[in-house]
C-alpha positions, 0 to 999 in steps of 0.5 A: 301145294300144286307144283305147276301152279306154284311155279306159274304164279312165280313166273317160272314156267316157260314150256311144259309138256302136256301131261306133266301137270296131271302126273304131278297131281296124281302121284309123288314124282321124281324129277331132276335138274342138271348142274354144270360142275365146272367150278367148285361153287354154284353162282346165282345163275344156278339158283333158278334150277335149284329153287325149282328143285326146292319148290318141287320137294316142298310140294311133296315130290322127290328131287334129284340134283344131277352133277354132270361129271360126264357131260362136264367133260364134253361141254353143252353147246346150248347158247354158247359160241365156243367149246369149253375147257375140259376138266379132270376126274379129280377136279370134277369130284372136288367140285361135286363135293363142294356143290353138294354142301351148297345144295344142302342149304336148299334141299333135304338130303338127310331125312328118311322121308320118301322124297328126300333129295339125292345127288347123282353124277352121270360120270358114275354110269357113263365111265364104263360105257364104251363108244361102240356100246353107246352108238349101238344101244343109244345112237341108233334110236335117234336120227341125225335129222332129229338132232340137227333140228334142235335150236341149240345145234342150228344156232351154233352151226349158223354162227361164226367161228369153227362150227361145232365139234362132234363131241359137242354135237353128241351132247344131247345124246349123252344128256338124253341117256342120263334121263333114260338111266334115271328113268330106269334106275330112279323112276325119274319121270320129269326133267327140268331146266332153263328154256335153252335146255328144251332140245336136250331134255326132249331128246331124253323123253324121245329116247325113253319113248323109243327104247322103253315105250315109256312116258316122261316129261319136260318142264323149263323155266325162262332164262332170267334177264335184267330189266335194262337188258344186262346179263343177270348175275354178272357184276364188274368183277364177274359172277356172283358166287354162293361161295363166301370166299369168291363173293363175300356175304356183304357183296352178295347182299349188296347185289340183291339190295341194288337191283332195280324196282322192276327186277326186285318185283320179279326176283322176289317171286323166283328166288325166295320161298315167300308165299303169294299173299306176302309177296303181293303185300310187299309189292303193294307197299313198294308201289306206295312207298318206293323210296323205302325199297322194301322189296330189295331189302326183303329180297336181299335178306331172304336170299342171303339168309338162305345161302349164308346165314341170318348172322351174315345178313346182320353183318351186311346190314351193319356194314351198309350202315357204316358205309353211309355214315352210320354205325359205331367203332365197335361195329366196325371193329367186329367186321371180318377182313373180307367184309371190311375190304368189300365195303371200302373197296372203292375208296381212296387207298394209301399205303404206309410202312409198318415199321414207321407205324410201330414207333407211332406216327403223329396223326397230322403227319400220318394224314398229310405227310405219310399220305395225301389224305389232306394237302396240309397239316393246317387243313387236317387240324381245322377239321379236327377242331370242328369235330369232323374227323374220325379214325376207325369210326371214333371222333378225333378230339386230340390233334396231338394223337399218336397212331400206332399198330394198336389202332389197326383194324384186322391188324392191317387197316386204318379208316379215316373219315372226313364228315359223313361219307368221305372215307380214305383207307390206309393199308399198312404194308 
């Protein structure tokens, strides 16, 4: 596959230096993407860069994932208004190990293929670099005028607040040196990133030209936006993470399932590896039958499988059916606690003391005395008589049913359902 053409039809090219396409068509090339290690998990905002590396490797080239252990101690000023908190070396090493595990789902690190992926950490070559050595060997090659001309610097200096620290101002030099080091030691000729990184990347190509007399290239992708102008990858609870402990696979699946039609048409090209003809067919089906939401379902299935697993997709789909009045008692009982809580997060919740439940509580008392799910026993009794009440997805036929700890889901919950979609959650404290 032609890498540039692959990215172009997917809408993943914002800027590309002249000559980059020719280099990639002529020979196997090494390229890198920098990843911020300020957390022990990637979030979906990182996925564009990761997918660029994935496509790069699929096209026969060698990807490098650079974890910015050194630059993470400084903080990239691009598109930000405030300086970030700095991390310790131990925190950065921990984050690096976690990120590598996540990247291994996208990239081949383990094979003996010549284009096997590598992870590098710029802290390894920056930690022994003294300040005097850096300003003598690197700083003298780039003028302040050149650094000031970068949009990331100009926007920060023109903005509100306290301006930009010297530490942040030097960021582009440190990132530029990363490119130089990788050019020298890994024969890396291309750096890729988001469009906000163009200034930092071209500082690297300029250092390589001035110090080594070499030629290196830059390629950036657009910053991903939502059709309604909202920020991509953010929900009410914050970032959508790849780590299942931070964002459950069910929540992850739901994020993609709930994107708009316009966004789904764009995202399925960026965040999946589906071929062009298949995506074109899916888009045509979406336009013909938009109510089926075929793009959203395919997108959610593909990305969740890639980040988590096919089993997690099945669990998420089963969970979705439960929420909309489908599913069975067995499928409910099979859910792990995180998924269960994610599904019923927004429903009314009531707390009952475990001691009270151990001896058993008559169902009608549980629903109208220990909780306020029903205003009276009579109303609860009428719904049971009409076959409209379920406990843990099982129809209640006996109004004299006694509920005990044996009925609990995950040892802690009872799910009460009135009709098809009216849920209440009892939490045993």
